[in-house]
Structures are given as C-alpha cells and as structure tokens.
C-alpha positions as CSV (number, residue, x, y, z in Angstrom):
1,M,0.1,0.1,0.0
2,Y,1.6,3.2,-1.0
3,D,0.5,6.6,1.2
4,L,-0.6,8.8,-1.4
5,V,-1.6,8.0,-5.2
6,I,-2.1,11.1,-7.5
7,R,-3.9,10.0,-10.3
8,N,-4.8,10.5,-13.8
9,G,-2.8,13.6,-14.4
10,L,-0.7,15.2,-17.1
11,V,3.1,14.7,-15.1
12,I,5.0,17.8,-16.0
13,D,8.7,16.3,-14.1
14,G,10.6,19.8,-14.0
15,T,13.4,18.3,-16.4
16,G,11.8,20.2,-19.2
17,T,10.5,16.6,-20.9
18,A,7.3,16.8,-22.5
19,R,4.5,16.1,-20.1
20,R,2.7,12.4,-20.1
21,R,-0.9,11.2,-18.6
22,A,0.6,9.1,-15.4
23,D,0.1,8.4,-12.1
24,V,2.6,9.1,-9.2
25,A,3.2,6.9,-6.1
26,I,4.4,8.0,-2.8
27,E,5.5,6.6,0.2
28,N,7.6,7.7,3.3
29,G,7.7,11.3,1.6
30,R,9.2,10.2,-1.4
31,V,8.5,9.2,-5.5
32,V,8.4,5.8,-5.8
33,A,6.9,5.0,-9.1
34,I,5.2,7.1,-11.9
35,G,3.0,5.2,-13.8
36,S,-0.3,3.3,-13.3
37,F,-1.7,2.6,-10.0
38,S,-5.6,1.6,-9.0
39,R,-7.1,4.1,-6.1
40,A,-7.2,0.5,-3.9
41,S,-3.5,0.6,-4.0
42,A,-2.6,3.7,-1.8
43,R,-4.4,4.7,1.7
44,R,-5.2,7.9,0.0
45,A,-5.8,9.0,-3.3
46,L,-6.3,12.3,-5.1
47,D,-8.1,12.5,-8.7
48,A,-5.4,14.9,-11.2
49,E,-7.7,14.3,-14.2
50,G,-7.7,17.5,-16.6
51,R,-4.9,18.9,-14.3
52,V,-1.0,19.2,-14.5
53,V,1.1,17.5,-11.8
54,A,4.8,19.2,-11.2
55,P,7.4,19.3,-8.5
56,G,6.2,21.8,-6.0
57,F,8.1,25.1,-6.8
58,V,11.3,26.3,-5.3
59,D,11.9,30.3,-4.3
60,P,15.0,30.9,-3.6
61,H,14.5,34.9,-2.7
62,T,12.4,35.0,0.8
63,H,12.5,36.4,4.2
64,Y,10.1,34.2,6.2
65,D,12.4,34.1,8.4
66,P,10.5,35.3,11.3
67,Q,7.0,34.4,10.2
68,L,7.8,30.5,10.0
69,M,7.9,30.6,13.7
70,F,4.7,31.3,13.9
71,D,3.2,30.5,10.7
72,P,5.2,26.9,9.4
73,Y,3.3,27.0,6.1
74,A,5.1,30.4,4.8
75,Q,1.2,31.5,3.5
76,S,0.6,33.1,1.1
77,S,3.4,31.3,-0.7
78,C,2.6,27.4,0.4
79,Y,-1.5,28.5,-1.7
80,H,0.8,29.4,-5.0
81,G,2.5,26.1,-4.8
82,V,5.4,27.1,-3.4
83,T,6.9,23.5,-1.8
84,S,10.3,25.2,-0.4
85,V,11.5,28.3,0.3
86,V,14.9,30.0,0.9
87,V,15.1,32.2,4.0
88,G,18.2,34.3,5.5
89,N,18.4,36.5,2.7
90,C,20.3,40.0,2.1
91,G,22.4,39.2,5.0
92,F,20.4,39.5,7.8
93,G,18.2,36.4,9.8
94,L,17.6,35.2,13.0
95,A,21.1,33.8,14.0
96,P,23.8,34.0,15.2
97,T,21.3,36.3,17.9
98,R,22.9,37.0,21.2
99,A,19.8,37.6,23.5
100,A,21.0,41.5,24.1
101,D,20.8,41.9,20.1
102,R,17.7,40.7,19.5
103,E,15.9,43.9,19.1
104,S,18.9,45.2,17.0
105,I,18.6,42.5,14.8
106,L,14.6,42.8,14.6
107,Q,14.9,46.1,14.0
108,I,16.7,45.7,11.0
109,F,13.8,43.0,9.4
110,S,11.2,46.4,10.7
111,R,13.3,48.6,8.6
112,V,14.2,47.0,5.6
113,E,11.6,44.3,5.1
114,E,8.8,46.3,6.5
115,M,7.8,43.6,9.0
116,S,5.4,44.9,11.8
117,L,7.2,45.0,15.3
118,E,4.2,43.5,16.7
119,A,4.6,40.2,14.6
120,L,8.4,39.9,15.2
121,S,7.7,39.8,19.0
122,A,6.2,36.9,18.8
123,I,9.0,34.7,17.7
124,E,10.0,32.2,20.4
125,W,14.1,32.4,21.0
126,D,14.8,28.9,21.3
127,F,18.2,29.3,19.8
128,E,21.2,31.1,19.7
129,S,23.8,30.1,17.4
130,F,23.0,29.2,13.7
131,P,23.3,25.0,14.5
132,E,20.6,25.4,17.0
133,L,18.5,27.5,14.7
134,L,18.3,24.7,12.0
135,A,17.6,21.9,15.2
136,A,15.1,23.9,16.4
137,R,13.0,24.1,13.0
138,E,13.5,20.2,12.5
139,G,9.7,19.2,12.8
140,R,7.9,22.3,13.0
141,L,7.8,22.8,9.5
142,G,5.0,23.3,7.1
143,V,7.0,24.0,3.8
144,N,10.6,23.5,3.8
145,A,13.0,25.7,4.3
146,A,16.7,26.5,3.4
147,Y,18.6,28.9,5.8
148,Y,21.4,30.8,4.4
149,L,24.0,32.1,7.4
150,A,23.6,36.3,7.6
151,H,26.5,38.2,7.1
152,S,24.8,40.4,9.6
153,N,24.3,38.8,12.0
154,L,27.7,37.2,12.5
155,R,29.1,40.4,12.2
156,R,27.0,41.6,15.2
157,F,27.7,38.2,17.1
158,V,31.2,38.7,17.0
159,M,32.1,42.3,16.9
160,G,28.9,43.8,18.6
161,E,28.1,47.6,18.1
162,A,31.3,47.7,16.6
163,A,29.6,45.5,13.8
164,H,28.2,49.3,12.5
165,E,31.1,50.9,12.6
166,R,34.4,49.5,10.9
167,A,35.7,46.8,9.2
168,A,36.5,43.8,10.8
169,T,40.1,43.1,12.2
170,A,42.2,39.8,11.2
171,D,41.0,38.0,14.6
172,E,37.4,39.0,14.3
173,V,37.5,37.4,10.7
174,G,39.0,35.0,11.9
175,R,36.0,34.1,14.6
176,M,33.5,34.7,11.8
177,R,35.3,32.0,9.4
178,A,35.1,29.6,12.0
179,L,31.0,30.2,12.7
180,V,30.8,29.7,9.2
181,R,32.1,26.6,9.2
182,D,30.2,25.7,12.1
183,A,27.0,26.8,10.0
184,M,28.0,24.9,6.6
185,Q,28.6,21.5,8.4
186,A,25.3,22.0,10.2
187,G,23.5,22.2,6.6
188,A,23.4,26.1,6.0
189,A,22.3,26.9,2.8
190,G,25.2,28.9,2.7
191,L,26.0,32.8,2.9
192,S,24.5,36.1,2.5
193,S,25.2,39.4,2.4
194,S,24.7,43.0,1.2
195,H,26.5,46.5,0.5
196,S,23.2,47.9,-1.3
197,P,23.2,51.3,0.1
198,T,19.0,50.6,0.2
199,D,19.7,49.0,3.7
200,L,19.6,50.5,6.5
201,D,18.6,49.9,10.4
202,A,16.0,51.2,12.4
203,L,18.7,54.2,13.1
204,D,19.5,54.9,9.7
205,R,22.7,53.1,10.0
206,P,23.9,51.0,7.4
207,V,23.3,47.3,8.0
208,P,26.2,45.7,9.7
209,S,27.1,43.9,6.5
210,R,27.8,47.0,4.5
211,L,30.4,48.2,7.0
212,S,32.8,45.3,5.7
213,D,35.8,45.4,3.3
214,H,35.7,43.1,0.3
215,D,39.1,40.8,2.0
216,E,36.6,40.2,5.1
217,L,34.1,39.5,2.4
218,E,36.1,37.5,0.3
219,A,37.2,35.3,3.4
220,L,34.2,33.8,4.6
221,V,32.8,33.6,1.3
222,V,35.9,31.1,0.4
223,E,34.9,29.5,3.9
224,V,31.3,28.6,2.2
225,G,33.3,26.9,-0.5
226,R,35.6,24.9,1.4
227,A,32.4,23.2,2.7
228,N,32.0,22.2,-1.1
229,R,28.1,22.9,-1.5
230,G,25.9,25.9,-1.0
231,S,26.0,29.6,-2.5
232,F,26.6,33.0,-2.0
233,A,23.7,35.3,-1.7
234,Y,24.6,38.9,-2.3
235,L,23.4,42.3,-3.2
236,P,26.6,44.6,-4.3
237,F,26.7,48.0,-4.0
238,S,25.8,48.9,-7.4
239,A,22.9,46.0,-7.7
240,V,20.2,49.5,-7.5
241,G,21.8,51.4,-10.1
242,G,23.7,49.3,-12.2
243,L,26.6,46.6,-11.7
244,T,29.8,48.5,-12.1
245,P,33.0,47.0,-13.7
246,E,34.8,47.2,-9.7
247,D,31.6,45.0,-8.6
248,G,31.6,42.8,-11.5
249,A,35.1,42.0,-11.2
250,L,34.6,41.2,-7.5
251,L,31.6,38.9,-8.2
252,I,33.8,37.0,-10.7
253,R,36.6,36.8,-7.8
254,L,34.7,35.5,-5.6
255,A,33.0,32.8,-7.6
256,L,36.4,31.8,-8.7
257,A,37.7,31.8,-6.0
258,S,34.9,30.1,-3.8
259,R,34.2,27.7,-6.7
260,V,30.1,27.7,-5.6
261,P,27.5,29.5,-7.5
262,V,26.8,33.3,-6.4
263,I,23.2,35.0,-6.9
264,I,22.8,38.9,-7.0
265,Q,20.1,40.6,-8.0
266,G,18.9,43.6,-10.1
267,L,21.2,42.3,-13.1
268,G,19.7,44.5,-16.2
269,A,18.3,47.0,-15.1
270,R,18.2,50.8,-14.9
271,S,17.4,50.4,-11.3
272,K,16.3,47.5,-9.1
273,V,12.6,48.3,-9.8
274,D,12.9,48.9,-13.6
275,A,12.9,46.4,-16.2
276,P,15.6,44.9,-17.6
277,T,15.8,47.1,-20.9
278,A,18.2,49.9,-21.8
279,T,21.4,48.1,-19.8
280,W,20.8,44.7,-21.3
281,P,22.6,44.3,-23.8
282,E,25.8,45.3,-21.5
283,S,24.8,43.4,-18.6
284,K,24.7,40.2,-21.2
285,R,28.1,40.6,-22.1
286,Y,29.1,40.6,-18.4
287,L,27.4,37.2,-18.0
288,E,28.6,36.1,-21.1
289,R,32.6,36.9,-20.2
290,A,31.6,35.1,-16.6
291,R,30.9,32.3,-17.9
292,A,33.7,31.7,-20.2
293,A,35.5,32.1,-16.8
294,G,33.7,29.4,-15.6
295,A,32.5,31.9,-12.7
296,A,29.0,30.8,-11.7
297,I,26.9,34.3,-11.1
298,Y,23.3,34.6,-11.7
299,S,20.4,37.2,-11.1
300,M,17.2,37.0,-9.7
301,L,14.6,38.3,-12.0
302,M,11.5,39.3,-11.1
303,A,9.1,38.1,-13.6
304,R,6.1,39.7,-11.8
305,P,5.9,43.5,-12.1
306,F,5.1,45.9,-9.4
307,H,1.3,46.6,-8.8
308,R,0.8,48.3,-5.9
309,T,-1.3,51.5,-4.4
310,F,-0.6,53.4,-1.5
311,T,-2.3,57.3,-0.1
312,L,-0.6,60.2,1.4
313,A,-2.6,59.8,4.6
314,A,-1.2,56.0,5.3
315,G,2.4,57.0,4.6
316,T,4.9,55.1,2.0
317,T,8.4,54.1,2.5
318,L,8.5,53.8,-1.7
319,Y,10.2,57.5,-1.2
320,E,13.3,56.7,1.2
321,G,15.2,58.0,-1.2
322,V,14.1,61.2,-1.8
323,P,14.3,62.3,1.7
324,V,13.2,65.6,1.5
325,F,9.7,64.0,0.0
326,H,10.1,61.1,2.9
327,R,10.1,63.7,5.5
328,L,6.5,64.0,5.0
329,F,5.8,60.2,6.5
330,T,8.6,60.9,9.5
331,E,7.6,64.0,10.6
332,A,4.1,64.4,10.0
333,Q,2.3,61.9,11.8
334,T,-1.1,62.7,11.5
335,V,-3.4,63.7,8.4
336,P,-3.8,67.3,9.6
337,E,-0.3,67.4,10.3
338,R,0.6,66.2,6.8
339,C,-1.4,68.6,4.9
340,A,-0.3,71.6,6.8
341,M,3.2,70.7,5.7
342,L,2.3,70.1,2.1
343,R,0.4,73.8,1.8
344,R,3.5,75.4,3.1
345,P,5.0,76.9,0.0
346,E,8.5,76.5,0.6
347,Y,8.0,72.9,1.3
348,R,6.0,72.3,-2.1
349,D,9.1,74.8,-3.6
350,A,11.4,71.6,-2.1
351,I,9.6,68.7,-3.0
352,R,8.7,70.0,-6.3
353,H,11.2,67.8,-8.6
354,A,12.7,65.9,-6.1
355,V,11.6,62.3,-7.3
356,E,13.5,63.2,-10.4
357,N,16.2,63.8,-8.3
358,P,16.8,61.1,-5.7
359,N,19.2,60.9,-3.3
360,R,22.7,59.1,-4.9
361,D,25.0,59.5,-2.3
362,P,24.4,56.1,0.5
363,N,26.1,58.9,3.1
364,Q,23.0,60.8,2.7
365,G,20.8,58.0,3.4
366,S,18.8,55.4,1.2
367,T,19.6,55.3,-2.3
368,L,15.8,53.3,-2.9
369,P,14.8,54.5,-6.8
370,P,11.3,56.0,-6.4
371,P,8.2,55.1,-8.4
372,R,8.5,57.5,-11.7
373,F,5.9,59.5,-11.9
374,D,4.8,57.8,-15.7
375,R,4.3,55.0,-13.6
376,L,1.8,56.3,-11.2
377,S,-2.2,56.8,-11.7
378,V,-5.3,57.7,-9.5
379,N,-6.4,54.8,-9.0
380,D,-9.4,55.9,-6.9
381,T,-10.5,59.4,-5.2
382,Q,-13.9,60.4,-3.5
383,H,-13.4,64.0,-4.6
384,P,-16.1,64.9,-7.6
385,D,-13.8,67.1,-9.0
386,H,-11.1,64.8,-9.7
387,R,-12.9,61.7,-11.0
388,E,-11.5,62.4,-14.3
389,C,-8.1,61.7,-13.3
390,V,-8.8,58.1,-12.0
391,G,-6.8,55.6,-14.6
392,R,-4.8,58.2,-15.6
393,T,-0.5,59.1,-15.3
394,L,0.4,61.9,-12.9
395,T,2.8,62.3,-16.0
396,D,-0.3,63.1,-18.0
397,I,-2.6,64.8,-15.9
398,A,0.4,67.4,-15.3
399,K,0.9,67.7,-18.7
400,Q,-2.9,69.1,-19.4
401,R,-2.6,71.1,-16.5
402,G,0.6,72.6,-17.3
403,I,2.4,71.6,-14.0
404,A,5.0,69.8,-12.4
405,P,3.7,66.1,-12.0
406,M,4.2,66.1,-8.0
407,D,2.3,69.2,-7.7
408,A,-0.8,67.2,-9.4
409,L,0.0,64.5,-6.9
410,V,-0.5,66.6,-3.9
411,D,-3.4,69.1,-5.2
412,I,-5.2,65.8,-5.9
413,A,-4.4,64.0,-2.9
414,L,-5.0,67.5,-0.5
415,A,-8.7,68.1,-1.9
416,D,-9.1,64.5,-0.9
417,D,-7.6,64.9,2.8
418,L,-4.9,62.8,1.5
419,A,-7.1,59.7,1.1
420,T,-6.3,59.5,-2.8
421,E,-5.3,55.7,-3.4
422,I,-2.5,55.7,-6.1
423,L,-1.3,53.0,-7.6
424,W,1.7,52.0,-9.0
425,R,2.6,49.7,-11.7
426,T,5.3,48.8,-14.3
427,D,3.5,46.4,-16.3
428,D,3.7,47.9,-19.7
429,D,5.3,46.6,-23.1
430,E,8.8,48.3,-22.3
431,W,8.6,46.2,-19.5
432,R,7.3,42.9,-20.4
433,Q,9.6,43.0,-23.8
434,G,12.8,43.4,-21.7
435,T,11.9,41.4,-19.2
436,Y,11.1,38.2,-21.5
437,L,14.4,38.8,-23.6
438,A,16.3,38.7,-19.7
439,S,14.4,35.6,-18.8
440,T,15.7,33.2,-21.9
441,H,19.1,33.7,-20.1
442,P,20.3,31.1,-18.4
443,Q,21.9,33.0,-16.2
444,M,18.6,34.7,-14.8
445,I,16.8,32.8,-12.3
446,V,12.9,33.7,-13.4
447,G,10.4,34.7,-11.0
448,T,11.7,35.1,-7.3
449,S,9.4,36.6,-5.1
450,D,10.2,38.4,-1.7
451,G,7.4,36.0,0.4
452,G,7.1,37.0,4.4
453,A,8.4,40.9,3.5
454,H,6.6,44.2,2.6
455,L,3.5,43.4,5.0
456,G,2.0,46.4,4.5
457,R,1.9,46.3,0.5
458,D,2.8,43.7,-1.7
459,D,5.5,40.3,-1.1
460,G,5.5,38.9,-4.5
461,A,4.5,36.0,-3.5
462,E,2.0,34.6,-6.2
463,F,5.0,35.0,-9.0
464,S,4.6,31.6,-9.9
465,S,0.9,31.7,-10.5
466,Y,1.7,34.6,-12.3
467,F,3.9,33.2,-14.6
468,L,2.1,30.9,-15.7
469,R,-1.0,32.6,-16.4
470,Y,0.8,35.4,-18.2
471,W,3.9,34.1,-19.6
472,V,2.8,30.5,-20.4
473,R,-1.0,31.1,-20.8
474,E,-1.6,34.6,-22.0
475,W,1.2,36.1,-23.4
476,G,2.5,32.5,-24.7
477,Q,6.2,33.3,-24.8
478,W,7.0,30.4,-22.4
479,E,5.8,26.5,-22.9
480,L,4.8,25.0,-19.7
481,E,7.3,22.3,-19.8
482,A,10.4,25.0,-19.7
483,A,8.4,27.3,-17.2
484,I,7.9,24.6,-15.0
485,R,11.9,23.6,-14.8
486,E,12.4,27.2,-14.5
487,L,10.5,27.1,-11.3
488,T,11.4,24.2,-10.0
489,Q,14.8,22.0,-11.0
490,L,16.5,24.8,-11.9
491,P,17.0,26.6,-8.6
492,A,17.3,23.7,-7.1
493,A,20.1,22.7,-8.9
494,I,21.9,26.6,-8.4
495,L,20.9,25.8,-4.6
496,G,22.1,22.4,-4.4
497,L,19.4,20.7,-3.1
498,A,20.0,17.4,-4.6
499,D,16.7,16.2,-3.7
500,R,14.3,18.4,-5.0
501,G,13.0,20.3,-8.3
502,V,11.8,16.9,-9.9
503,L,9.6,14.3,-10.0
504,A,10.6,11.0,-10.2
505,P,11.2,8.0,-8.3
506,G,13.9,8.6,-5.4
507,Y,13.1,12.1,-5.1
508,A,11.2,14.2,-2.5
509,A,7.4,14.2,-3.1
510,D,7.2,17.8,-3.2
511,V,4.3,18.4,-5.9
512,V,1.6,20.8,-7.2
513,I,-1.4,19.9,-8.8
514,F,-2.8,22.6,-11.0
515,D,-5.0,23.8,-13.6
516,P,-3.1,25.1,-16.8
517,D,-6.3,26.9,-18.1
518,T,-6.9,28.9,-14.7
519,V,-4.3,29.0,-13.1
520,G,-3.3,32.5,-12.0
521,P,-3.2,35.3,-9.3
522,D,-7.0,35.3,-8.0
523,R,-7.6,37.9,-4.3
524,K,-5.6,40.1,-3.3
525,E,-6.8,41.5,0.1
526,F,-6.3,43.2,3.1
527,R,-6.7,41.0,6.3
528,T,-6.3,40.3,9.7
529,E,-4.2,37.4,9.8
530,G,-2.0,36.0,13.0
531,P,0.5,38.1,14.8
532,G,1.2,41.4,13.6
533,G,-2.0,42.8,12.7
534,A,-3.6,43.7,8.6
535,R,-1.2,42.5,5.8
536,W,-2.1,42.0,2.3
537,T,-2.5,38.3,1.4
538,S,-3.0,36.5,-2.1
539,R,-4.9,33.6,-3.3
540,P,-4.5,32.3,-6.7
541,A,-7.1,30.8,-8.9
542,G,-6.7,26.9,-10.2
543,I,-4.1,25.7,-7.2
544,H,-5.9,22.3,-6.5
545,A,-3.1,21.1,-4.1
546,T,0.5,21.8,-2.5
547,I,1.8,18.5,-1.4
548,V,5.2,18.7,0.9
549,N,7.0,15.8,1.5
550,G,4.0,13.5,0.5
551,T,1.6,15.0,3.0
552,P,-1.0,17.8,1.3
553,I,-0.5,21.1,3.4
554,V,-3.2,22.9,0.6
555,L,-6.2,21.4,-1.1
556,D,-8.4,23.2,-2.9
557,G,-7.4,27.0,-1.3
558,E,-7.4,25.7,2.4
559,I,-4.8,24.1,5.0
560,P,-6.4,20.9,6.3
561,D,-6.8,21.1,10.1
562,D,-4.6,17.5,10.0
563,C,-1.5,18.3,8.1
564,G,0.9,18.6,10.2
565,T,3.9,20.3,9.5
566,P,5.5,17.9,7.2
567,G,8.4,20.3,5.7
568,A,11.8,19.6,6.6
569,V,15.2,21.9,6.6
570,L,16.7,21.9,3.7
571,R,20.2,21.3,3.5
572,P,22.4,21.7,0.2
573,G,24.1,18.3,-0.9
574,A,22.3,16.8,1.7
575,P,18.8,14.2,1.7
576,R,15.8,15.6,3.4
577,H,16.9,14.0,6.9
578,S,20.8,14.6,7.2
C-alpha cells in the first residue's frame, strides 16, 4: 500500500521533457514510481484529471525567517504551489543572535523588509547559534526551508556595536570564519550579504554587512566554498543603479575563489525596480564573460511587475530615496499635520522636482529609486472634481494642467484629505519585452518573490501563479514544460538541493497540482491574519493542491486541519534528513 497516489494527471517532471499522462505513487515522503496505479493501491488518492502534476515550486529569495516561527506554512506562498523557500537573504536572519542583540536584529527586519514589530515580538527564541536554529526548526515546518547564514548577524555576534562602525580585524574575521564552518557543517544554504546602500536599520545606520571590506567578504565566501556545497547570495553596492565594472570583477573573483554559485539581484536593470531594457546588452556581455571564465554568477529576475497602491494619508516607504519628500511621513504623523506641511510654499518648492532627482549618495541615506511619475496613476478618489483623473498617470495629468507631476499629486491628494489612492504599476510593453529578453538567459533566475516581507503592501508571493498565467498561457512566451523547469529544477540545482525540483522516483514528494487553463493570481486583500495585525495576502485560482514530502498542506485553497508540519530543513547536497 502506497501512502498516496495522484491519479490521471498530466505529469510535467521539471526536467523540461514533454508531459505525459500518468499516476504518481508516493511512500514515506518520496516518489517511488510513476505509471499506472489503482485507487485501491494507496491509503489515499487524489484525482488530477485534466490537471498538471508538477514538482513543487522552489523560491530562492524570501524573508520568511520570522514568519515561519509562527506560521509554518509560509502563507501566502504555499497557496501558490511553493513547497520550498530559502530564507536568511540579504545578509540578515535570525541566527546567530545573542539575547542582548535580538531587538537590533529585529529592527533590521522591521526597517528593510517592512515587517510588523508586533509580529516580530511573537518569535520564540529557543536558539542562539546557527546550528541551534536549524535544530529548533526540525519537525516544526509546514513547507521546506533552507537557511542562509547572514553576514550582518555574523558581524553583530562577533563585533557587537562595532559591527555598525568599521571593517573587522583579522582576529574578528577568523572568528567569523569559524562560525561559517560550523554553520556549513550544520547544513546552511551558504552565506548571504549586502553592500546595497538601500539597506539601513531603524536608526538609519547601514546594516552591519555594509561596513565589511572586500577582504572580509572574500574570506567568508571562500570558507563557504571549502564545504563543497551551498551558494553565496549577495546584493553588491551597485545592485540598484546598475552593476559597475568594479563590482562585476568582485563577483567573478568571489565565484572563482569559492567555486560556489553567486546569486545577485537587479542585473540588467536601470534600477532594482525597472525592467531590464536599456542596460541588458551590457549585462549580457558581462554574464557571457563570467560564464567563459567559469564563474557561476546568476541574477534574480522579477518576472512579475509591481502593482501596488498607497495613499499619502497612510504613508509609504517608496520614497526613502527622496529624503525631502520622505520627511512627510516621518515628521508629520497625522493627516492634518501632513496637509499643513504640504500647504507650506517652501515645502512645495523643495519637493516639486525631488522625485526626478533622488538621493544617489549612500552617505546621505537610502538610495532606493522612487517610482517614476509615468508609472503612477490615480486609482481612486472621492472628490468629484478629480474623478476624471482615475486611471490616468500623474505625468499625463500634469501635462494637461501645465504643472509639475508632484504638484498634480499633491493637489489631488489635498482635495481628498490625502485619501486619494495612487497605483504604481510597471506592467507595460517595455517591461514585458525587456523582462522576456532577460528571462531566456541561462544565468537569470526567473520569478523570485520577496515572500514574507513588505507586509504592508506586496511581497510578490504570487510570482509562480503569475508566471504560469501570463508568461505561459496568455502571452505564450514560455512553453509550460520549460516554465515548470524554471520554477523547480533550475533553482534547486543552483542552490544544490539535490533531491528537490524534479518529480521522479527517489526524489522528495514535493508536488503541485494545478489547472493550466485557469491557474493565476486571484484574490489579493488586506486581512487580519495571525500576529502583527493587518497585512496583504493573496490567493490563486486553479491551484488544487500543494504537497510537501508526501503530505497535502493545501487542498483547494485551504490548509487541512490534520496536515501537521511535514516540511524539512533543507541542506544543500544532503537528503531530507541529515
């Protein structure tokens, strides 16, 4: 008797080979056979008639570290077919962390990833070291999770407050290397770090990893390589504005010295939030040069556009890279205070062209690129004089009125007590063409989310269902078999997750069952769900089951009461249980 048989489905196994009608037999959390099996041959059966049966999706870039402590299923990602997540990205995680440093580490999550401090307070700290963290998560996960060792945590653990002030001494680097060795032996996914000027803590200080020099970074990455497994996830200094020759050379040096994959963000884009259009030819030449040298460098590519709303009443973090405008949300806490500030002529003069001239000096604060006015439109307003603006961009409105786009935004918002809802969306033809061009390159990782982060707006957890609906079904840019490989085998192989990403005998039984004719993002709503109060959550259409290690954790959009916690701590190069 098998534990589970999935019958009558179209099996797409993740390797890129053509689909076939077959049944999948699962026992003890693993696929044991693919063929033809009766309903009576298993203790449980799922009918997949007319549906695709594929490996569960692998998301290599999330910030579910805190959320997994009280939500083992990584909602919303699990609803969209994600069975394995990688956490500890961008150089910050939950361990190693001394008790005295917990608040400092959580403030980084709160600032950089916009997480609720109320939610973060729900964390049960039953660990201090990185090996203790992994041991504490065994048997308590609903999805599988691989954990990067975070550079900022390392520095804080070894250097204390000095981690925010300077590079490490030789002795301190030696102590960090010892911690890297311990973490890799325990099963770390590798190391993550950031030199990005967008990463600041709650005190407006650079996160600790930004104070490291390249010698320190290289020593730690080489230590990862000595374990002969894992990868290095990194945000270089120029990740936001376009990779510089100096950073490009650093990446190649790190990849060759460590012999592990180096995974970055933003390659090919004018900024981290733009489509890879104008700079793609240059980025492609760089990738080809790295590949010719044998340097395994990959860049994550968001294949789902931004689609976010905000109001000046509620505030937004989108303008941290425009300090004078961001003051509106930090210095004025109430709507009347903000209205008064926006009515002051001197302040209006100061912000009029600030968005077009954002901060580019990391010493002056965040360099996060703000949304362009031609990508912002009025999504909703209650003021009758401005109803005709709904659906139009601020650039278009400003041109018609003969004023600056900032003045158009402020005038419309003031008439509405700042409740005017503004929509930021990037899904135009330029974005689509540029993203597709980059997505086909073998060193670009398609479809990564920011799961668990940005709880006040949009974490991109629906990247997989979006990719299947738009890139595959509606736009016809990707064959379904190739798309499944992009979401499964490819990221698993880069990360070194040897028994994931493929649906074949001997592999872990991580499975998603979906209807290719209806799959896609469906509902997105602001809900009170678990610790931390309200947050955006999303649900898909057409995904009928998410199965982790042979156990369904989502059936027709719901988490079964009896599914337990079948997820595993994933260790590169190791089977499910090490």
